[in-house]
N, CA, C and O atoms as a Maestro MAE file, in Angstrom:
{
 s_m_m2io_version
 :::
 2.0.0
}

f_m_ct {
 s_m_title
 :::
 protein
 m_atom[260] {
  # First column is atom index #
  i_m_mmod_type
  r_m_x_coord
  r_m_y_coord
  r_m_z_coord
  i_m_residue_number
  s_m_chain_name
  s_m_pdb_residue_name
  s_m_pdb_atom_name
  i_m_atomic_number
  :::
  1 25 19.301 -4.794 -11.138 1 A "MET " " N  " 7
  2 3 18.686 -4.981 -10.113 1 A "MET " " CA " 6
  3 2 17.286 -4.832 -9.741 1 A "MET " " C  " 6
  4 15 16.658 -3.876 -10.197 1 A "MET " " O  " 8
  5 25 16.712 -5.694 -8.941 2 A "ARG " " N  " 7
  6 3 14.754 -5.260 -9.040 2 A "ARG " " CA " 6
  7 2 14.895 -4.351 -8.228 2 A "ARG " " C  " 6
  8 15 15.974 -3.906 -7.837 2 A "ARG " " O  " 8
  9 25 13.977 -4.050 -7.952 3 A "SER " " N  " 7
  10 3 13.409 -2.769 -7.256 3 A "SER " " CA " 6
  11 2 11.884 -3.773 -6.331 3 A "SER " " C  " 6
  12 15 10.967 -4.326 -6.940 3 A "SER " " O  " 8
  13 25 12.115 -3.721 -4.180 4 A "SER " " N  " 7
  14 3 11.174 -4.271 -3.553 4 A "SER " " CA " 6
  15 2 10.321 -3.563 -3.313 4 A "SER " " C  " 6
  16 15 9.725 -3.728 -2.249 4 A "SER " " O  " 8
  17 25 9.893 -2.403 -4.291 5 A "THR " " N  " 7
  18 3 9.066 -1.691 -3.935 5 A "THR " " CA " 6
  19 2 7.645 -1.360 -5.170 5 A "THR " " C  " 6
  20 15 7.851 -1.215 -6.375 5 A "THR " " O  " 8
  21 25 6.191 -1.295 -4.487 6 A "PHE " " N  " 7
  22 3 5.646 -1.735 -5.522 6 A "PHE " " CA " 6
  23 2 4.283 -1.091 -5.018 6 A "PHE " " C  " 6
  24 15 4.176 -0.954 -3.799 6 A "PHE " " O  " 8
  25 25 3.167 -0.657 -5.874 7 A "LEU " " N  " 7
  26 3 1.916 0.226 -5.502 7 A "LEU " " CA " 6
  27 2 0.696 -1.003 -4.939 7 A "LEU " " C  " 6
  28 15 0.025 -1.662 -5.733 7 A "LEU " " O  " 8
  29 25 0.611 -1.108 -3.690 8 A "LEU " " N  " 7
  30 3 -0.559 -2.406 -3.476 8 A "LEU " " CA " 6
  31 2 -1.590 -0.892 -3.174 8 A "LEU " " C  " 6
  32 15 -1.327 0.269 -2.861 8 A "LEU " " O  " 8
  33 25 -2.566 -1.487 -3.400 9 A "TYR " " N  " 7
  34 3 -4.101 -0.491 -3.848 9 A "TYR " " CA " 6
  35 2 -4.786 -1.467 -3.463 9 A "TYR " " C  " 6
  36 15 -4.762 -2.644 -3.823 9 A "TYR " " O  " 8
  37 25 -5.644 -0.730 -2.422 10 A "GLY " " N  " 7
  38 3 -6.105 -1.751 -1.485 10 A "GLY " " CA " 6
  39 2 -5.746 -2.986 -0.695 10 A "GLY " " C  " 6
  40 15 -5.809 -4.212 -0.793 10 A "GLY " " O  " 8
  41 25 -5.244 -1.834 0.328 11 A "ALA " " N  " 7
  42 3 -4.389 -2.999 1.140 11 A "ALA " " CA " 6
  43 2 -4.837 -3.265 2.493 11 A "ALA " " C  " 6
  44 15 -4.385 -4.138 3.235 11 A "ALA " " O  " 8
  45 25 -6.350 -1.916 2.916 12 A "ASN " " N  " 7
  46 3 -6.536 -2.462 3.806 12 A "ASN " " CA " 6
  47 2 -7.880 -3.438 4.143 12 A "ASN " " C  " 6
  48 15 -8.352 -3.662 5.258 12 A "ASN " " O  " 8
  49 25 -8.324 -3.924 2.903 13 A "GLY " " N  " 7
  50 3 -8.932 -5.585 2.509 13 A "GLY " " CA " 6
  51 2 -8.684 -6.549 3.053 13 A "GLY " " C  " 6
  52 15 -7.754 -6.256 3.803 13 A "GLY " " O  " 8
  53 25 -8.929 -7.590 3.174 14 A "TYR " " N  " 7
  54 3 -8.919 -8.813 3.533 14 A "TYR " " CA " 6
  55 2 -7.464 -9.085 2.219 14 A "TYR " " C  " 6
  56 15 -6.263 -8.834 2.318 14 A "TYR " " O  " 8
  57 25 -7.832 -9.358 1.700 15 A "THR " " N  " 7
  58 3 -6.748 -10.147 0.388 15 A "THR " " CA " 6
  59 2 -5.387 -8.562 0.577 15 A "THR " " C  " 6
  60 15 -4.262 -8.455 1.063 15 A "THR " " O  " 8
  61 25 -5.876 -8.092 0.224 16 A "GLY " " N  " 7
  62 3 -4.857 -6.850 -0.144 16 A "GLY " " CA " 6
  63 2 -4.155 -6.454 1.842 16 A "GLY " " C  " 6
  64 15 -3.242 -5.629 1.879 16 A "GLY " " O  " 8
  65 25 -4.523 -6.920 2.933 17 A "GLU " " N  " 7
  66 3 -3.999 -6.810 4.161 17 A "GLU " " CA " 6
  67 2 -2.783 -8.104 4.082 17 A "GLU " " C  " 6
  68 15 -1.575 -8.046 4.309 17 A "GLU " " O  " 8
  69 25 -3.600 -9.199 3.689 18 A "LEU " " N  " 7
  70 3 -2.454 -10.001 3.995 18 A "LEU " " CA " 6
  71 2 -1.606 -10.396 2.597 18 A "LEU " " C  " 6
  72 15 -0.933 -11.424 2.524 18 A "LEU " " O  " 8
  73 25 -1.732 -9.471 1.547 19 A "ILE " " N  " 7
  74 3 -0.514 -9.587 0.791 19 A "ILE " " CA " 6
  75 2 0.620 -8.421 1.330 19 A "ILE " " C  " 6
  76 15 1.827 -8.399 1.087 19 A "ILE " " O  " 8
  77 25 -0.015 -7.665 1.971 20 A "ALA " " N  " 7
  78 3 0.347 -6.725 2.486 20 A "ALA " " CA " 6
  79 2 2.322 -7.294 3.909 20 A "ALA " " C  " 6
  80 15 3.511 -6.990 4.002 20 A "ALA " " O  " 8
  81 25 1.579 -7.945 4.394 21 A "ARG " " N  " 7
  82 3 1.511 -8.370 5.308 21 A "ARG " " CA " 6
  83 2 2.520 -9.242 5.047 21 A "ARG " " C  " 6
  84 15 3.555 -9.031 5.678 21 A "ARG " " O  " 8
  85 25 2.512 -10.200 4.262 22 A "HIS " " N  " 7
  86 3 3.669 -11.300 3.057 22 A "HIS " " CA " 6
  87 2 4.505 -10.630 3.138 22 A "HIS " " C  " 6
  88 15 5.401 -10.800 3.965 22 A "HIS " " O  " 8
  89 25 4.459 -9.404 2.082 23 A "ALA " " N  " 7
  90 3 5.299 -8.886 1.282 23 A "ALA " " CA " 6
  91 2 6.314 -8.117 2.505 23 A "ALA " " C  " 6
  92 15 7.517 -8.211 2.259 23 A "ALA " " O  " 8
  93 25 5.995 -7.472 3.616 24 A "ALA " " N  " 7
  94 3 6.866 -7.136 4.534 24 A "ALA " " CA " 6
  95 2 7.536 -7.901 5.256 24 A "ALA " " C  " 6
  96 15 8.447 -7.296 5.821 24 A "ALA " " O  " 8
  97 25 7.430 -10.107 5.732 25 A "GLU " " N  " 7
  98 3 8.121 -10.360 6.251 25 A "GLU " " CA " 6
  99 2 8.551 -10.722 4.812 25 A "GLU " " C  " 6
  100 15 8.041 -11.839 4.728 25 A "GLU " " O  " 8
  101 25 8.970 -10.573 3.993 26 A "TYR " " N  " 7
  102 3 9.932 -10.934 2.542 26 A "TYR " " CA " 6
  103 2 10.539 -9.937 2.487 26 A "TYR " " C  " 6
  104 15 11.202 -9.874 1.452 26 A "TYR " " O  " 8
  105 25 10.653 -8.937 3.248 27 A "GLY " " N  " 7
  106 3 11.962 -7.790 3.008 27 A "GLY " " CA " 6
  107 2 10.825 -6.891 1.691 27 A "GLY " " C  " 6
  108 15 11.334 -5.828 1.337 27 A "GLY " " O  " 8
  109 25 9.907 -7.099 1.230 28 A "LEU " " N  " 7
  110 3 9.113 -6.510 0.096 28 A "LEU " " CA " 6
  111 2 9.441 -4.904 0.676 28 A "LEU " " C  " 6
  112 15 10.109 -4.644 1.676 28 A "LEU " " O  " 8
  113 25 8.836 -4.003 -0.161 29 A "LYS " " N  " 7
  114 3 8.409 -2.754 0.835 29 A "LYS " " CA " 6
  115 2 7.063 -1.846 -0.200 29 A "LYS " " C  " 6
  116 15 6.992 -0.729 -0.712 29 A "LYS " " O  " 8
  117 25 6.324 -2.825 -0.135 30 A "PRO " " N  " 7
  118 3 4.909 -2.041 -0.844 30 A "PRO " " CA " 6
  119 2 4.690 -0.941 -0.236 30 A "PRO " " C  " 6
  120 15 4.956 -0.778 0.955 30 A "PRO " " O  " 8
  121 25 3.951 0.332 -1.326 31 A "ILE " " N  " 7
  122 3 3.573 1.680 -0.552 31 A "ILE " " CA " 6
  123 2 1.874 1.154 -0.359 31 A "ILE " " C  " 6
  124 15 1.118 1.046 -1.325 31 A "ILE " " O  " 8
  125 25 1.571 0.936 0.705 32 A "LEU " " N  " 7
  126 3 -0.303 0.626 0.521 32 A "LEU " " CA " 6
  127 2 -0.823 1.861 0.749 32 A "LEU " " C  " 6
  128 15 -0.565 2.854 1.429 32 A "LEU " " O  " 8
  129 25 -1.753 1.433 -0.145 33 A "ALA " " N  " 7
  130 3 -2.709 2.667 -0.583 33 A "ALA " " CA " 6
  131 2 -3.814 2.758 -0.530 33 A "ALA " " C  " 6
  132 15 -4.075 1.749 0.126 33 A "ALA " " O  " 8
  133 25 -4.940 3.326 -0.774 34 A "GLY " " N  " 7
  134 3 -6.628 3.208 -1.092 34 A "GLY " " CA " 6
  135 2 -7.078 4.482 -0.908 34 A "GLY " " C  " 6
  136 15 -6.369 5.458 -1.154 34 A "GLY " " O  " 8
  137 25 -8.449 4.575 -0.403 35 A "ARG " " N  " 7
  138 3 -9.292 5.498 -0.448 35 A "ARG " " CA " 6
  139 2 -9.145 6.537 0.893 35 A "ARG " " C  " 6
  140 15 -9.335 7.750 0.978 35 A "ARG " " O  " 8
  141 25 -8.681 5.428 2.001 36 A "ARG " " N  " 7
  142 3 -9.443 5.566 3.132 36 A "ARG " " CA " 6
  143 2 -8.479 6.456 3.910 36 A "ARG " " C  " 6
  144 15 -9.188 6.251 4.895 36 A "ARG " " O  " 8
  145 25 -7.973 6.878 4.161 37 A "LYS " " N  " 7
  146 3 -6.967 7.594 5.107 37 A "LYS " " CA " 6
  147 2 -6.471 6.389 6.695 37 A "LYS " " C  " 6
  148 15 -5.460 5.774 7.035 37 A "LYS " " O  " 8
  149 25 -8.511 6.681 7.501 38 A "GLU " " N  " 7
  150 3 -8.052 5.890 8.936 38 A "GLU " " CA " 6
  151 2 -7.907 4.450 8.609 38 A "GLU " " C  " 6
  152 15 -7.603 3.802 9.611 38 A "GLU " " O  " 8
  153 25 -8.011 3.838 7.677 39 A "MET " " N  " 7
  154 3 -7.861 2.348 7.183 39 A "MET " " CA " 6
  155 2 -6.539 2.203 7.270 39 A "MET " " C  " 6
  156 15 -6.077 1.499 8.169 39 A "MET " " O  " 8
  157 25 -5.707 2.843 6.352 40 A "ILE " " N  " 7
  158 3 -4.545 2.634 5.251 40 A "ILE " " CA " 6
  159 2 -3.376 2.674 6.160 40 A "ILE " " C  " 6
  160 15 -2.442 1.874 6.104 40 A "ILE " " O  " 8
  161 25 -3.534 4.117 7.397 41 A "GLU " " N  " 7
  162 3 -2.540 4.621 8.118 41 A "GLU " " CA " 6
  163 2 -2.138 3.592 9.163 41 A "GLU " " C  " 6
  164 15 -0.928 3.377 9.089 41 A "GLU " " O  " 8
  165 25 -2.741 2.886 10.110 42 A "PRO " " N  " 7
  166 3 -3.033 2.647 10.844 42 A "PRO " " CA " 6
  167 2 -2.060 0.582 10.817 42 A "PRO " " C  " 6
  168 15 -1.585 -0.110 11.717 42 A "PRO " " O  " 8
  169 25 -2.208 0.388 9.347 43 A "LEU " " N  " 7
  170 3 -1.933 -1.312 8.627 43 A "LEU " " CA " 6
  171 2 -0.730 -0.527 8.378 43 A "LEU " " C  " 6
  172 15 0.043 -0.721 9.316 43 A "LEU " " O  " 8
  173 25 -0.286 0.197 7.603 44 A "ALA " " N  " 7
  174 3 1.352 0.851 7.610 44 A "ALA " " CA " 6
  175 2 1.749 0.826 9.173 44 A "ALA " " C  " 6
  176 15 2.536 -0.006 9.623 44 A "ALA " " O  " 8
  177 25 1.036 1.963 10.069 45 A "GLY " " N  " 7
  178 3 2.163 1.680 10.897 45 A "GLY " " CA " 6
  179 2 2.780 0.605 11.472 45 A "GLY " " C  " 6
  180 15 3.969 0.627 11.787 45 A "GLY " " O  " 8
  181 25 1.739 -0.752 11.702 46 A "LYS " " N  " 7
  182 3 2.187 -1.905 12.348 46 A "LYS " " CA " 6
  183 2 3.299 -2.388 11.467 46 A "LYS " " C  " 6
  184 15 4.341 -2.785 11.989 46 A "LYS " " O  " 8
  185 25 3.143 -2.380 10.116 47 A "LEU " " N  " 7
  186 3 3.813 -2.894 9.094 47 A "LEU " " CA " 6
  187 2 5.047 -1.999 8.680 47 A "LEU " " C  " 6
  188 15 5.682 -2.403 7.706 47 A "LEU " " O  " 8
  189 25 5.528 -0.678 9.376 48 A "GLY " " N  " 7
  190 3 6.568 0.084 9.203 48 A "GLY " " CA " 6
  191 2 6.489 0.129 7.685 48 A "GLY " " C  " 6
  192 15 7.289 -0.332 6.871 48 A "GLY " " O  " 8
  193 25 5.465 0.719 7.500 49 A "LEU " " N  " 7
  194 3 5.866 0.583 5.488 49 A "LEU " " CA " 6
  195 2 5.110 2.169 5.017 49 A "LEU " " C  " 6
  196 15 4.141 2.678 5.581 49 A "LEU " " O  " 8
  197 25 5.652 2.571 4.174 50 A "PRO " " N  " 7
  198 3 4.749 3.928 3.856 50 A "PRO " " CA " 6
  199 2 3.289 3.463 2.957 50 A "PRO " " C  " 6
  200 15 2.892 2.355 2.597 50 A "PRO " " O  " 8
  201 25 2.629 5.054 2.764 51 A "TRP " " N  " 7
  202 3 0.854 5.202 2.672 51 A "TRP " " CA " 6
  203 2 0.426 5.816 1.772 51 A "TRP " " C  " 6
  204 15 0.782 6.993 1.828 51 A "TRP " " O  " 8
  205 25 -0.111 5.609 1.042 52 A "LEU " " N  " 7
  206 3 -1.072 6.894 0.321 52 A "LEU " " CA " 6
  207 2 -2.351 6.883 -0.017 52 A "LEU " " C  " 6
  208 15 -3.039 5.875 -0.182 52 A "LEU " " O  " 8
  209 25 -2.680 7.984 -0.123 53 A "VAL " " N  " 7
  210 3 -4.286 7.725 0.052 53 A "VAL " " CA " 6
  211 2 -4.665 8.393 -1.284 53 A "VAL " " C  " 6
  212 15 -4.563 9.616 -1.382 53 A "VAL " " O  " 8
  213 25 -5.108 7.629 -2.338 54 A "ILE " " N  " 7
  214 3 -5.403 7.791 -3.776 54 A "ILE " " CA " 6
  215 2 -6.301 7.224 -4.363 54 A "ILE " " C  " 6
  216 15 -6.305 5.993 -4.350 54 A "ILE " " O  " 8
  217 25 -7.742 8.230 -5.330 55 A "ASP " " N  " 7
  218 3 -9.183 8.265 -5.363 55 A "ASP " " CA " 6
  219 2 -8.283 7.783 -6.900 55 A "ASP " " C  " 6
  220 15 -7.460 8.343 -7.624 55 A "ASP " " O  " 8
  221 25 -9.104 6.183 -6.884 56 A "LEU " " N  " 7
  222 3 -9.271 5.865 -8.603 56 A "LEU " " CA " 6
  223 2 -9.713 6.679 -10.090 56 A "LEU " " C  " 6
  224 15 -9.586 6.714 -11.314 56 A "LEU " " O  " 8
  225 25 -10.089 7.048 -9.352 57 A "ASN " " N  " 7
  226 3 -10.581 7.910 -10.921 57 A "ASN " " CA " 6
  227 2 -9.606 10.045 -10.623 57 A "ASN " " C  " 6
  228 15 -9.992 11.204 -10.777 57 A "ASN " " O  " 8
  229 25 -8.676 9.553 -10.293 58 A "ASP " " N  " 7
  230 3 -7.008 10.886 -10.290 58 A "ASP " " CA " 6
  231 2 -6.579 10.145 -10.696 58 A "ASP " " C  " 6
  232 15 -6.289 9.119 -10.080 58 A "ASP " " O  " 8
  233 25 -6.308 10.382 -12.155 59 A "LYS " " N  " 7
  234 3 -6.070 10.044 -12.665 59 A "LYS " " CA " 6
  235 2 -4.048 10.428 -12.502 59 A "LYS " " C  " 6
  236 15 -3.169 9.597 -12.274 59 A "LYS " " O  " 8
  237 25 -3.923 11.588 -12.671 60 A "ALA " " N  " 7
  238 3 -2.314 12.058 -12.352 60 A "ALA " " CA " 6
  239 2 -2.159 11.266 -11.281 60 A "ALA " " C  " 6
  240 15 -1.299 10.388 -11.346 60 A "ALA " " O  " 8
  241 25 -3.139 11.445 -9.805 61 A "ALA " " N  " 7
  242 3 -2.098 11.042 -9.049 61 A "ALA " " CA " 6
  243 2 -2.101 8.918 -8.517 61 A "ALA " " C  " 6
  244 15 -2.108 8.230 -7.496 61 A "ALA " " O  " 8
  245 25 -2.094 8.823 -9.320 62 A "LEU " " N  " 7
  246 3 -2.039 6.882 -9.788 62 A "LEU " " CA " 6
  247 2 -0.957 7.096 -10.536 62 A "LEU " " C  " 6
  248 15 -0.149 6.279 -10.095 62 A "LEU " " O  " 8
  249 25 -0.420 7.716 -11.433 63 A "VAL " " N  " 7
  250 3 0.413 7.645 -12.017 63 A "VAL " " CA " 6
  251 2 1.847 8.406 -11.780 63 A "VAL " " C  " 6
  252 15 2.948 8.107 -12.241 63 A "VAL " " O  " 8
  253 25 1.321 9.958 -10.535 64 A "SER " " N  " 7
  254 3 2.395 9.853 -9.704 64 A "SER " " CA " 6
  255 2 2.402 8.808 -8.451 64 A "SER " " C  " 6
  256 15 3.529 8.589 -8.007 64 A "SER " " O  " 8
  257 25 1.796 8.424 -8.090 65 A "ALA " " N  " 7
  258 3 2.023 7.132 -7.060 65 A "ALA " " CA " 6
  259 2 2.931 5.917 -7.926 65 A "ALA " " C  " 6
  260 15 3.228 4.857 -7.373 65 A "ALA " " O  " 8
  :::
 }
 m_bond[259] {
  # First column is bond index #
  i_m_from
  i_m_to
  i_m_order
  :::
  1 1 2 1
  2 2 3 1
  3 3 4 2
  4 3 5 1
  5 5 6 1
  6 6 7 1
  7 7 8 2
  8 7 9 1
  9 9 10 1
  10 10 11 1
  11 11 12 2
  12 11 13 1
  13 13 14 1
  14 14 15 1
  15 15 16 2
  16 15 17 1
  17 17 18 1
  18 18 19 1
  19 19 20 2
  20 19 21 1
  21 21 22 1
  22 22 23 1
  23 23 24 2
  24 23 25 1
  25 25 26 1
  26 26 27 1
  27 27 28 2
  28 27 29 1
  29 29 30 1
  30 30 31 1
  31 31 32 2
  32 31 33 1
  33 33 34 1
  34 34 35 1
  35 35 36 2
  36 35 37 1
  37 37 38 1
  38 38 39 1
  39 39 40 2
  40 39 41 1
  41 41 42 1
  42 42 43 1
  43 43 44 2
  44 43 45 1
  45 45 46 1
  46 46 47 1
  47 47 48 2
  48 47 49 1
  49 49 50 1
  50 50 51 1
  51 51 52 2
  52 51 53 1
  53 53 54 1
  54 54 55 1
  55 55 56 2
  56 55 57 1
  57 57 58 1
  58 58 59 1
  59 59 60 2
  60 59 61 1
  61 61 62 1
  62 62 63 1
  63 63 64 2
  64 63 65 1
  65 65 66 1
  66 66 67 1
  67 67 68 2
  68 67 69 1
  69 69 70 1
  70 70 71 1
  71 71 72 2
  72 71 73 1
  73 73 74 1
  74 74 75 1
  75 75 76 2
  76 75 77 1
  77 77 78 1
  78 78 79 1
  79 79 80 2
  80 79 81 1
  81 81 82 1
  82 82 83 1
  83 83 84 2
  84 83 85 1
  85 85 86 1
  86 86 87 1
  87 87 88 2
  88 87 89 1
  89 89 90 1
  90 90 91 1
  91 91 92 2
  92 91 93 1
  93 93 94 1
  94 94 95 1
  95 95 96 2
  96 95 97 1
  97 97 98 1
  98 98 99 1
  99 99 100 2
  100 99 101 1
  101 101 102 1
  102 102 103 1
  103 103 104 2
  104 103 105 1
  105 105 106 1
  106 106 107 1
  107 107 108 2
  108 107 109 1
  109 109 110 1
  110 110 111 1
  111 111 112 2
  112 111 113 1
  113 113 114 1
  114 114 115 1
  115 115 116 2
  116 115 117 1
  117 117 118 1
  118 118 119 1
  119 119 120 2
  120 119 121 1
  121 121 122 1
  122 122 123 1
  123 123 124 2
  124 123 125 1
  125 125 126 1
  126 126 127 1
  127 127 128 2
  128 127 129 1
  129 129 130 1
  130 130 131 1
  131 131 132 2
  132 131 133 1
  133 133 134 1
  134 134 135 1
  135 135 136 2
  136 135 137 1
  137 137 138 1
  138 138 139 1
  139 139 140 2
  140 139 141 1
  141 141 142 1
  142 142 143 1
  143 143 144 2
  144 143 145 1
  145 145 146 1
  146 146 147 1
  147 147 148 2
  148 147 149 1
  149 149 150 1
  150 150 151 1
  151 151 152 2
  152 151 153 1
  153 153 154 1
  154 154 155 1
  155 155 156 2
  156 155 157 1
  157 157 158 1
  158 158 159 1
  159 159 160 2
  160 159 161 1
  161 161 162 1
  162 162 163 1
  163 163 164 2
  164 163 165 1
  165 165 166 1
  166 166 167 1
  167 167 168 2
  168 167 169 1
  169 169 170 1
  170 170 171 1
  171 171 172 2
  172 171 173 1
  173 173 174 1
  174 174 175 1
  175 175 176 2
  176 175 177 1
  177 177 178 1
  178 178 179 1
  179 179 180 2
  180 179 181 1
  181 181 182 1
  182 182 183 1
  183 183 184 2
  184 183 185 1
  185 185 186 1
  186 186 187 1
  187 187 188 2
  188 187 189 1
  189 189 190 1
  190 190 191 1
  191 191 192 2
  192 191 193 1
  193 193 194 1
  194 194 195 1
  195 195 196 2
  196 195 197 1
  197 197 198 1
  198 198 199 1
  199 199 200 2
  200 199 201 1
  201 201 202 1
  202 202 203 1
  203 203 204 2
  204 203 205 1
  205 205 206 1
  206 206 207 1
  207 207 208 2
  208 207 209 1
  209 209 210 1
  210 210 211 1
  211 211 212 2
  212 211 213 1
  213 213 214 1
  214 214 215 1
  215 215 216 2
  216 215 217 1
  217 217 218 1
  218 218 219 1
  219 219 220 2
  220 219 221 1
  221 221 222 1
  222 222 223 1
  223 223 224 2
  224 223 225 1
  225 225 226 1
  226 226 227 1
  227 227 228 2
  228 227 229 1
  229 229 230 1
  230 230 231 1
  231 231 232 2
  232 231 233 1
  233 233 234 1
  234 234 235 1
  235 235 236 2
  236 235 237 1
  237 237 238 1
  238 238 239 1
  239 239 240 2
  240 239 241 1
  241 241 242 1
  242 242 243 1
  243 243 244 2
  244 243 245 1
  245 245 246 1
  246 246 247 1
  247 247 248 2
  248 247 249 1
  249 249 250 1
  250 250 251 1
  251 251 252 2
  252 251 253 1
  253 253 254 1
  254 254 255 1
  255 255 256 2
  256 255 257 1
  257 257 258 1
  258 258 259 1
  259 259 260 2
  :::
 }
}
């Protein structure tokens, strides 16, 4: 069985948001991620998707995600 969940870093950018919206339309469940809560949280709320704030320099947080 394939998982429909994946991490989408940069979801608040133009291309990332397009990917997030299309993924949600197709029943996929990306975890929206980025550096700024104020950008990620509203988009995740609109799409009903989980979200994380992660710094790309934080290797432990990236591995955990």
